[in-house]
LOMARVEX-993964 format. One record per residue: x, y, z of N, C-alpha, C, O in turn. Coordinates in pm, whole numbers, padded with zeros to 5 digits, always signed. Example, Ala and Ser with C-alpha at 12.3 -4.5 7.8 and 13.67 -1.06 7.14 Angstrom:
% residues 2
+01319-00569+00780+01230-00450+00780+01320-00330+00780+01424-00332+00846 +01285-00225+00708+01367-00106+00714+01290+00003+00787+01341+00114+00804 
***
This chain:
% residues 283
+12762-05670-06267+12886-05716-06326+12987-05602-06330+12953-05490-06367 +13110-05632-06291+13217-05532-06291+13305-05550-06414+13329-05662-06459 +13355-05440-06466+13453-05441-06574+13583-05389-06515+13590-05275-06469 +13686-05473-06518+13812-05439-06453+13926-05453-06555+13953-05564-06601 +13991-05343-06591+14096-05350-06692+14237-05368-06636+14330-05396-06712 +14255-05353-06505+14389-05356-06449+14411-05479-06362+14320-05525-06293 +14534-05532-06367+14566-05654-06293+14560-05630-06143+14506-05713-06069 +14613-05517-06097+14613-05493-05952+14472-05479-05898+14442-05528-05789 +14385-05414-05973+14246-05399-05929+14174-05534-05930+14091-05561-05843 +14205-05616-06026+14144-05749-06032+14186-05832-05912+14103-05897-05849 +14314-05830-05881+14363-05908-05767+14302-05858-05636+14270-05937-05547 +14286-05728-05625+14223-05672-05505+14078-05718-05495+14031-05754-05387 +14006-05717-05607+13866-05760-05608+13853-05907-05572+13757-05946-05505 +13948-05990-05617+13939-06135-05595+14010-06181-05470+14014-06300-05441 +14067-06090-05395+14141-06127-05275+14052-06206-05179+13946-06159-05137 +14096-06325-05146+14019-06411-05055+13922-06504-05125+13870-06596-05062 +13898-06485-05254+13808-06574-05327+13879-06706-05354+13994-06708-05399 +13812-06816-05325+13874-06948-05340+13805-07035-05445+13852-07146-05473 +13695-06987-05503+13620-07069-05598+13606-06998-05733+13512-07026-05807 +13698-06908-05764+13690-06832-05888+13699-06924-06010+13779-07018-06012 +13616-06897-06110+13618-06973-06235+13645-06876-06350+13580-06773-06362 +13742-06911-06433+13785-06824-06544+13737-06880-06678+13746-07000-06703 +13687-06791-06763+13655-06824-06902+13733-06728-06991+13690-06614-07009 +13846-06770-07047+13923-06680-07134+13857-06667-07272+13813-06766-07329 +13851-06545-07325+13798-06522-07459+13878-06412-07526+13953-06338-07462 +13860-06402-07657+13913-06287-07732+13801-06194-07775+13819-06111-07864 +13684-06208-07711+13572-06121-07746+13502-06167-07872+13518-06281-07915 +13422-06077-07931+13338-06111-08047+13256-06235-08015+13258-06334-08088 +13183-06229-07904+13123-06348-07844+12999-06397-07918+12929-06320-07984 +12975-06527-07904+12854-06591-07957+12803-06689-07852+12858-06698-07742 +12698-06762-07886+12633-06849-07789+12728-06956-07735+12713-07000-07621 +12825-06998-07815+12922-07095-07765+12999-07042-07646+13018-07114-07547 +13045-06918-07653+13114-06857-07538+13020-06849-07418+13059-06879-07305 +12897-06808-07444+12804-06787-07333+12770-06918-07263+12746-06920-07143 +12768-07028-07338+12745-07158-07274+12858-07193-07178+12834-07255-07075 +12981-07152-07212+13095-07175-07121+13080-07090-06995+13114-07135-06886 +13031-06967-07010+13010-06880-06895+12903-06939-06803+12919-06939-06681 +12796-06990-06862+12691-07051-06780+12743-07176-06710+12706-07203-06596 +12827-07252-06778+12889-07369-06714+12978-07326-06599+12979-07390-06494 +13051-07218-06617+13136-07165-06511+13052-07120-06391+13090-07144-06276 +12940-07054-06418+12854-07006-06309+12799-07122-06228+12780-07110-06107 +12774-07235-06293+12723-07353-06222+12833-07424-06144+12804-07504-06055 +12959-07394-06176+13071-07466-06114+13129-07394-05994+13212-07451-05923 +13090-07271-05970+13146-07197-05856+13124-07050-05873+13025-07007-05933 +13214-06973-05820+13202-06829-05834+13306-06758-05749+13358-06818-05655 +13337-06635-05778+13284-06556-05889+13334-06603-06026+13438-06669-06036 +13259-06568-06131+13296-06602-06268+13366-06482-06331+13312-06372-06335 +13487-06506-06380+13565-06404-06450+13575-06444-06596+13623-06553-06627 +13530-06358-06685+13552-06377-06829+13654-06273-06874+13635-06154-06852 +13761-06319-06935+13860-06224-06986+13831-06196-07133+13790-06284-07208 +13853-06073-07173+13845-06032-07314+13979-05968-07349+14013-05860-07301 +14053-06038-07432+14185-05988-07472+14221-06052-07605+14228-06174-07617 +14245-05968-07706+14288-06016-07837+14439-06033-07831+14514-05936-07823 +14482-06159-07833+14620-06193-07803+14708-06194-07927+14700-06285-08010 +14790-06092-07938+14876-06077-08056+14970-06197-08073+15006-06230-08186 +15010-06261-07965+15111-06366-07972+15064-06488-08050+15147-06564-08100 +14933-06509-08061+14886-06628-08131+14848-06600-08276+14796-06688-08345 +14873-06478-08323+14847-06443-08462+14974-06463-08544+15082-06422-08504 +14959-06527-08659+15071-06540-08751+15099-06406-08818+15011-06320-08823 +15221-06388-08871+15252-06261-08939+15157-06230-09056+15135-06114-09090 +15101-06336-09116+15010-06314-09229+14867-06288-09184+14783-06249-09265 +14837-06308-09054+14703-06280-09002+14687-06130-08980+14784-06059-08953 +14564-06084-08991+14539-05941-08974+14489-05916-08832+14369-05913-08806 +14584-05899-08741+14551-05876-08600+14462-05754-08583+14367-05757-08504 +14491-05648-08654+14417-05524-08636+14272-05534-08683+14186-05458-08639 +14244-05629-08774+14109-05643-08827+14024-05742-08749+13907-05762-08782 +14080-05804-08645+14000-05898-08566+13882-05821-08504+13902-05715-08446 +13758-05873-08515+13641-05797-08467+13648-05768-08318+13672-05859-08237 +13627-05645-08282+13624-05605-08142+13486-05544-08113+13451-05439-08166 +13410-05613-08030+13270-05576-08004+13249-05569-07853+13162-05637-07798 +13328-05488-07787+13337-05492-07642+13204-05463-07572+13165-05537-07482 +13135-05358-07610+13011-05323-07541+12907-05434-07556+12842-05472-07459 +12892-05486-07677+12799-05596-07700+12840-05719-07619+12756-05785-07558 +12971-05748-07617+13020-05863-07541+12985-05850-07393+12943-05947-07330 +13002-05732-07338+12972-05713-07195+12824-05733-07166+12788-05792-07064 +12738-05686-07255+12595-05707-07236+12562-05856-07236+12484-05903-07153 +12622-05930-07328+12598-06074-07335+12651-06145-07211+12585-06235-07158 +12769-06106-07166+12827-06170-07049+12743-06145-06924+12724-06235-06842 +12693-06025-06910+12609-05994-06794+12485-06082-06793+12442-06129-06688 +12426-06103-06910+12304-06184-06917+12332-06332-06893+12241-06406-06858 +12458-06376-06911+12493-06517-06894+12540-06550-06753+12567-06667-06724 +12550-06450-06666+12589-06477-06528+12733-06450-06495+12784-06498-06394 +12801-06372-06579+12940-06334-06550+12942-06230-06439+12857-06141-06435 +13039-06241-06349+13053-06145-06240+13155-06036-06270+13136-05920-06232 +13263-06074-06339+13372-05980-06366+13420-05999-06509+13443-06111-06553 +13434-05888-06581+13501-05890-06711+13641-05832-06690+13657-05716-06653 +13741-05915-06714+13879-05869-06706+13920-05831-06848+13930-05917-06936 +13945-05701-06868+13965-05649-07005+14094-05568-07014+14089-05447-07039 +14209-05631-06994+14334-05556-07003+14365-05517-07147+14326-05587-07240 +14434-05405-07165+14486-05373-07297+14626-05433-07309+14677-05495-07216 +14689-05415-07425+14820-05476-07447+14925-05420-07351+15010-05494-07302 +14918-05292-07323+15017-05231-07233+15004-05288-07091+15102-05295-07018 +14883-05328-07054+14862-05383-06920+14911-05528-06912+14979-05565-06816 +14878-05609-07012+14914-05750-07005+15056-05775-07054+15123-05867-07006 +15104-05695-07149+15240-05707-07200+15311-05572-07186+15336-05506-07287 +15344-05529-07063+15405-05398-07045+15547-05389-07101+15601-05280-07119 +15606-05503-07129+15734-05508-07197+15727-05625-07295+15639-05710-07280 +15817-05633-07393+15810-05744-07488+15809-05879-07417+15891-05904-07328 +15715-05965-07456+15698-06094-07388+15799-06194-07444+15766-06274-07531 +15921-06186-07393+16027-06274-07442+16029-06408-07369+16082-06506-07423 +15971-06416-07249+15951-06544-07183+15820-06602-07236+15714-06541-07221 +15829-06720-07297+15712-06781-07357+15705-06929-07320+15807-06993-07293 +15584-06981-07318+15563-07123-07294+15580-07197-07427+15518-07161-07526 +15664-07299-07427+15685-07378-07548+15629-07518-07527+15695-07601-07464 +15509-07546-07578+15452-07679-07559+15528-07784-07637+15596-07750-07734 +15519-07911-07599+15596-08017-07666+15552-08033-07811+15433-08025-07843 +15650-08056-07897+15620-08066-08040+15529-08183-08071+15449-08176-08164 +15540-08292-07995+15458-08409-08021+15310-08384-08004+15228-08460-08057 +15273-08279-07932+15133-08246-07911+15094-08118-07985+14981-08106-08032 +15186-08024-07997+15151-07891-08048+15191-07867-08193+15144-07770-08252 +15275-07951-08251+15321-07926-08387+15247-08008-08492+15279-07998-08611 +15150-08088-08451+15070-08163-08544+14935-08096-08562+14901-08004-08489 +14857-08142-08660+14723-08089-08684+14726-07937-08695+14786-07883-08788 +14663-07866-08601+14660-07719-08608+14801-07661-08607+14829-07564-08678 +14890-07718-08527+15025-07666-08518+15103-07678-08647+15194-07600-08671 +15067-07775-08730+15134-07790-08859+15101-07676-08952+15184-07634-09033 +14979-07624-08941+14934-07519-09031+14941-07380-08967+14930-07279-09037 +14959-07376-08835+14967-07247-08766+15087-07249-08671+15069-07261-08550 +15209-07239-08724+15329-07246-08640+15328-07140-08530+15289-07026-08552 +15371-07180-08412+15382-07093-08293+15246-07054-08234+15240-06980-08136 +15137-07103-08294+15005-07069-08241+14989-07113-08097+14946-07036-08012 +15025-07238-08069+15002-07290-07934+15098-07230-07831+15064-07222-07713 +15216-07189-07874+15303-07117-07783+15239-06986-07740+15243-06949-07623 +15179-06915-07837+15110-06790-07805+14990-06812-07715+14966-06733-07623 +14913-06919-07740+14797-06950-07657+14841-06984-07516+14787-06930-07419 +14938-07074-07503+14982-07116-07370+15039-06999-07290+15015-06987-07170 +15114-06913-07357+15175-06800-07286+15069-06706-07231+15078-06665-07115 +14969-06671-07312+14867-06578-07263+14778-06644-07159+14738-06578-07063 +14746-06772-07175+14661-06839-07077+14734-06852-06944+14673-06832-06838 +14862-06885-06948+14937-06893-06822+14939-06756-06754+14929-06748-06631 +14953-06651-06832+14954-06517-06775+14818-06481-06716+14810-06421-06609 +14711-06518-06785+14577-06496-06732+14555-06577-06604+14494-06528-06509 +14604-06700-06602+14594-06780-06480+14665-06709-06364+14614-06708-06252 +14781-06650-06390+14854-06581-06284+14781-06455-06239+14787-06417-06122 +14711-06389-06331+14637-06268-06295+14512-06302-06213+14484-06236-06113 +14439-06405-06256+14310-06437-06194+14324-06535-06080+14248-06529-05983 +14420-06627-06090+14439-06734-05992+14308-06809-05967+14261-06816-05853 +14250-06865-06073+14122-06934-06057+14138-07073-05996+14246-07132-06000 +14029-07123-05940+14025-07262-05897+13990-07352-06014+14031-07469-06018 +13914-07297-06110+13872-07373-06227+13878-07282-06349+13873-07160-06338 +13889-07344-06466+13885-07271-06591+13808-07354-06693+13815-07477-06692 +13733-07286-06779+13647-07354-06875+13693-07323-07017+13711-07207-07053 +13712-07428-07095+13751-07416-07235+13660-07506-07319+13620-07613-07273 +13628-07465-07440+13537-07540-07525+13607-07653-07600+13724-07643-07636 +13532-07761-07622+13584-07874-07697+13595-07844-07847+13662-07919-07919 +13532-07738-07894+13545-07709-08038+13692-07692-08075+13735-07740-08180 +13768-07625-07990+13913-07614-08010+13979-07729-07934+14043-07710-07831 +13962-07849-07989+13996-07972-07916+14146-07980-07885+14185-08012-07773 +14228-07953-07984+14372-07961-07962+14417-07857-07862+14504-07884-07779 +14360-07738-07868+14393-07635-07770+14361-07682-07629+14441-07661-07537 +14246-07746-07611+14210-07798-07480+14311-07900-07432+14351-07898-07316 +14355-07991-07521+14452-08093-07483+14586-08030-07446+14649-08070-07348 +14630-07931-07524+14758-07864-07496+14752-07793-07362+14846-07804-07283 +14644-07722-07335+14633-07648-07209+14620-07741-07089+14675-07713-06983 +14549-07851-07105+14543-07950-06997+14681-08004-06965+14717-08021-06848 +14760-08030-07069+14895-08080-07046+14981-07976-06976+15061-08010-06888 +14966-07850-07013+15042-07743-06947+15007-07735-06799+15096-07726-06714 +14879-07739-06767+14835-07732-06627+14890-07851-06549+14934-07836-06436 +14886-07968-06611+14933-08089-06543+15084-08083-06519+15131-08110-06409 +15160-08048-06624+15306-08053-06611+15361-07942-06523+15464-07960-06458 +15293-07827-06520+15340-07717-06436+15276-07720-06297+15297-07629-06217 +15198-07826-06268+15137-07846-06136+15054-07725-06093+15058-07684-05977 +14979-07669-06187+14894-07556-06153+14770-07606-06079+14709-07704-06121 +14730-07539-05971+14616-07586-05891+14482-07542-05952+14402-07474-05887 +14460-07581-06077+14343-07537-06152+14275-07659-06212+14339-07741-06277 +14146-07671-06190+14067-07777-06252+14022-07730-06389+13957-07625-06402 +14055-07808-06491+14020-07772-06628+13886-07837-06664+13873-07959-06662 +13788-07753-06698+13656-07801-06736+13638-07787-06886+13676-07685-06945 +13580-07889-06949+13558-07888-07093+13411-07861-07123+13323-07928-07068 +13385-07765-07209+13249-07735-07251+13219-07797-07386+13300-07790-07478 +13103-07859-07398+13064-07921-07524+13048-07815-07633+13015-07699-07606 +13073-07855-07756+13061-07764-07869+12916-07722-07890+12827-07807-07898 +12892-07594-07900+12759-07542-07929+12742-07532-08080+12830-07482-08150 +12629-07581-08128+12608-07591-08272+12479-07523-08314+12385-07511-08236 +12477-07478-08439+12353-07432-08501+12263-07553-08527+12308-07667-08515 +12139-07529-08561+12045-07638-08582+12091-07733-08692+12057-07852-08689 +12166-07684-08789+12212-07770-08898+12345-07838-08869+12401-07903-08957 +12395-07823-08746+12517-07894-08705+12644-07814-08712+12747-07860-08661 +12643-07698-08774+12765-07617-08783+12809-07571-08645+12730-07513-08570 +12934-07596-08612+12988-07549-08485+12993-07397-08484+13043-07336-08578 +12942-07336-08377+12943-07191-08369+13086-07141-08357+13168-07196-08283 +13115-07036-08431+13249-06977-08432+13238-06832-08476+13150-06797-08555 +13325-06749-08424+13328-06611-08469+13356-06602-08618+13315-06506-08683 +13425-06701-08673+13459-06700-08815+13338-06723-08905+13341-06689-09023 +13231-06780-08851+13115-06809-08935+13057-06684-08998+12994-06692-09104 +13078-06569-08935+13023-06444-08989+13089-06406-09121+13037-06323-09195 +13205-06467-09152+13274-06435-09277+13219-06516-09395+13253-06488-09510 +13133-06616-09368+13080-06701-09474+12974-06626-09554+12890-06556-09497 +12978-06640-09685+12869-06588-09769+12745-06675-09748+12758-06785-09694 +12626-06629-09788+12507-06713-09774+12522-06850-09838+12478-06950-09781 +12583-06857-09956+12603-06987-10021+12699-07073-09942+12676-07193-09925 +12807-07013-09892+12904-07089-09812+12842-07134-09680+12868-07245-09634 +12760-07047-09620+12696-07086-09493+12607-07208-09511+12601-07294-09423 +12538-07216-09625+12452-07332-09651+12534-07459-09670+12486-07569-09642 +12656-07444-09718+12743-07559-09743+12826-07598-09621+12874-07712-09613 +12843-07508-09528+12936-07528-09416+12906-07651-09330+13001-07715-09284 +12780-07690-09306+12753-07809-09223+12807-07939-09281+12809-08041-09212 +12849-07937-09408+12904-08057-09471+13024-08111-09392+13045-08232-09387 +13101-08023-09332+13218-08066-09257+13177-08155-09141+13234-08262-09120 +13078-08111-09065+13031-08190-08952+12966-08320-08998+12980-08423-08932 +12895-08316-09111+12830-08437-09162+12934-08545-09194+12913-08662-09164 +13044-08506-09255+13149-08602-09288+13213-08661-09162+13245-08779-09157 +13230-08578-09060+13286-08629-08934+13193-08732-08871+13238-08833-08817 +13064-08706-08879+12968-08801-08823+12964-08930-08905+12938-09037-08849 +12989-08923-09034+12997-09044-09113+13112-09132-09065+13096-09254-09053 +13226-09071-09037+13340-09147-08986+13309-09202-08847+13341-09317-08817 +13248-09119-08763+13209-09166-08630+13118-09288-08637+13139-09385-08565 +13017-09283-08724+12923-09394-08737+12992-09520-08785+12965-09629-08735 +13081-09506-08883+13152-09623-08934+13236-09689-08826+13242-09812-08818 +13301-09609-08745+13385-09665-08639+13302-09726-08527+13336-09832-08476 +13195-09660-08489+13111-09713-08382+13037-09839-08424+13009-09925-08340 +13006-09851-08552+12935-09969-08600+13027-10087-08623+12981-10196-08658 +13155-10067-08603+13249-10176-08619+13281-10208-08763+13341-10312-08792 +13242-10119-08855+13268-10146-08996+13416-10126-09031+13463-10168-09136 +13488-10062-08940+13628-10032-08965+13714-10110-08867+13727-10070-08751 +13770-10219-08912+13843-10308-08822+13993-10297-08838+14068-10368-08771 +14040-10209-08925+14183-10200-08950+14225-10056-08969+14143-09969-08999 +14354-10031-08949+14407-09898-08969+14397-09855-09116+14377-09737-09146 +14409-09951-09206+14396-09919-09348+14255-09868-09378+14238-09776-09457 +14155-09929-09314+14017-09884-09336+13995-09744-09280+13921-09665-09339 +14059-09713-09167+14050-09577-09112+14110-09476-09209+14052-09370-09232 +14223-09509-09266+14287-09419-09363+14199-09400-09485+14196-09291-09543 +14128-09504-09525+14036-09492-09639+13924-09395-09607+13886-09314-09692 +13869-09403-09485+13764-09309-09444+13816-09166-09446+13746-09076-09493 +13936-09145-09396+13994-09010-09394+14013-08959-09537+13979-08844-09567 +14066-09042-09625+14093-09000-09762+13964-08972-09838+13958-08879-09919 +13859-09051-09813+13731-09026-09878+13672-08892-09834+13617-08818-09915 +13685-08862-09705+13633-08734-09655+13708-08618-09719+13647-08519-09759 +13841-08629-09727+13920-08524-09792+13879-08506-09938+13863-08394-09986 +13861-08618-10007+13824-08611-10148+13686-08549-10167+13665-08473-10261 +13593-08580-10076+13459-08525-10089+13459-08374-10064+13389-08299-10132 +13537-08330-09966+13549-08187-09941+13606-08116-10064+13554-08013-10107 +13712-08172-10120+13774-08110-10237+13678-08107-10355+13676-08010-10431 +13598-08212-10370+13504-08218-10482+13396-08111-10473+13337-08073-10574 +13371-08062-10352+13269-07960-10332+13329-07821-10310+13262-07730-10260 +13455-07805-10349+13516-07672-10348+13586-07632-10221+13634-07519-10210 +13595-07722-10124+13669-07693-10001+13819-07709-10027+13860-07776-10122 +13900-07649-09941+14044-07672-09941+14081-07727-09803+14108-07649-09711 +14081-07859-09787+14103-07918-09655+14249-07917-09613+14339-07935-09696 +14272-07896-09486+14405-07911-09428+14424-08053-09374+14528-08114-09395 +14323-08103-09305+14333-08241-09254+14194-08291-09215+14106-08214-09178 +14178-08422-09225+14069-08497-09161+14137-08619-09102+14185-08705-09175 +14142-08627-08968+14223-08728-08902+14149-08792-08785+14084-08723-08707 +14161-08923-08775+14118-08995-08655+14238-09005-08563+14344-09053-08604 +14222-08962-08441+14332-08961-08345+14286-09012-08208+14167-09022-08180 +14384-09045-08125+14355-09081-07987+14324-08955-07908+14393-08853-07922 +14222-08961-07826+14186-08843-07749+14297-08802-07653+14321-08682-07634 +14364-08897-07594+14455-08869-07483+14576-08786-07526+14624-08703-07450 +14626-08809-07649+14748-08740-07690+14747-08696-07836+14846-08642-07885 +14635-08718-07906+14616-08678-08046+14714-08745-08141+14740-08694-08250 +14768-08859-08099+14851-08939-08188+14762-09033-08269+14648-09060-08232 +14817-09081-08380+14742-09176-08462+14713-09302-08382+14798-09346-08305 +14594-09360-08398+14559-09477-08318+14634-09602-08362+14676-09614-08477 +14649-09693-08268+14700-09826-08300+14582-09917-08331+14466-09879-08313 +14611-10038-08378+14505-10134-08404+14429-10166-08276+14308-10188-08279 +14500-10169-08163+14434-10197-08035+14337-10085-07997+14232-10110-07938 +14373-09961-08030+14285-09848-07997+14150-09860-08066+14048-09817-08012 +14147-09919-08185+14022-09928-08260+13921-10019-08192+13801-10008-08217 +13971-10107-08106+13881-10201-08039+13826-10146-07908+13741-10210-07845 +13873-10030-07866+13832-09974-07738+13724-09868-07758+13720-09801-07861 +13637-09854-07660+13531-09754-07664+13581-09622-07605+13665-09621-07515 +13529-09512-07655+13550-09378-07598+13698-09341-07588+13741-09282-07489 +13775-09375-07691+13917-09341-07689+13961-09254-07806+14073-09203-07806 +13874-09237-07906+13916-09171-08030+13838-09043-08054+13732-09021-07996 +13892-08960-08140+13827-08837-08185+13865-08816-08331+13978-08845-08371 +13772-08767-08411+13804-08732-08549+13799-08581-08561+13701-08517-08521 +13905-08524-08615+13921-08379-08622+13940-08336-08767+13994-08411-08849 +13896-08215-08797+13909-08166-08934+13929-08016-08934+13883-07945-08845 +13998-07970-09038+14012-07827-09066+14011-07810-09216+14079-07883-09287 +13935-07712-09264+13926-07690-09408+13880-07547-09435+13810-07486-09355 +13922-07495-09549+13879-07362-09592+13762-07373-09687+13760-07455-09779 +13664-07289-09662+13549-07275-09751+13549-07129-09795+13516-07040-09717 +13584-07106-09920+13611-06969-09962+13733-06919-09888+13838-06983-09890 +13721-06805-09822+13834-06748-09747+13828-06781-09599+13912-06735-09521 +13729-06861-09558+13706-06888-09416+13756-07026-09379+13718-07125-09441 +13840-07032-09278+13891-07161-09231+13806-07209-09112+13794-07140-09011 +13747-07327-09129+13662-07385-09025+13728-07507-08966+13797-07582-09036 +13708-07528-08835+13755-07649-08768+13638-07714-08696+13542-07648-08658 +13648-07845-08679+13543-07918-08607+13600-08050-08561+13707-08091-08606 +13530-08116-08471+13571-08248-08423+13450-08319-08365+13353-08256-08323 +13458-08451-08365+13354-08535-08306+13422-08648-08231+13505-08719-08289 +13390-08666-08106+13446-08776-08029+13379-08906-08071+13262-08909-08107 +13458-09015-08067+13408-09146-08109+13404-09240-07987+13365-09356-07999 
***
């Protein structure tokens, strides 16, 4: 496995490659990231994993400097998962001048759910991903479904900008108790870690109700959402949202959508202590 920090060296290494697969990351890797790398290795090659902590997607109140950086460990993990190249630019390499040209995703997709609570987050994500796409010029790119809205936003960007990149979705990797793997899980106390799977359990309750046909109206869907919010609050969580949405555009479903199979997703975000967790389950 090669570690390449410069754009020109990366382009030289990939010159002539037509089946490159990119897995963008911010490092501090866990099994969820590695599953995406293995998926990329099965989809073509060479596999490029980028490690770059992107300042543009951090809010002013976020502590960019305290984001965990575990580069040597990350490289060892990537090598074992079948990565061929680690692209590891520093800020001066990827942003040699202030990044005043930015991608602005449509508000109807990016300003709801996560975008409501993290303004400008998706602009920062889209800008750095587009720049990584230009550096690597992959044929395919792999993103995890755990960040469901991010996947939808990036798919829309690729489609609207006519980028010749196939977007692959990786299933969410979970612990045995159902908790979605995330770098943020390390911030949970032992008591909070034991409670954290409750978020996924509530999402599955909503999934089961919808699949069983017990919910035949939009009012009943809203009742399920409100009950989940109330249960989280009763157990000390601070929820941002629990929402049933259409997979295709993350808008609220119509009555007709409720009668269709494989069209909906339930998404949630909530704080447990100081840790904000997100999760989703397709219906």
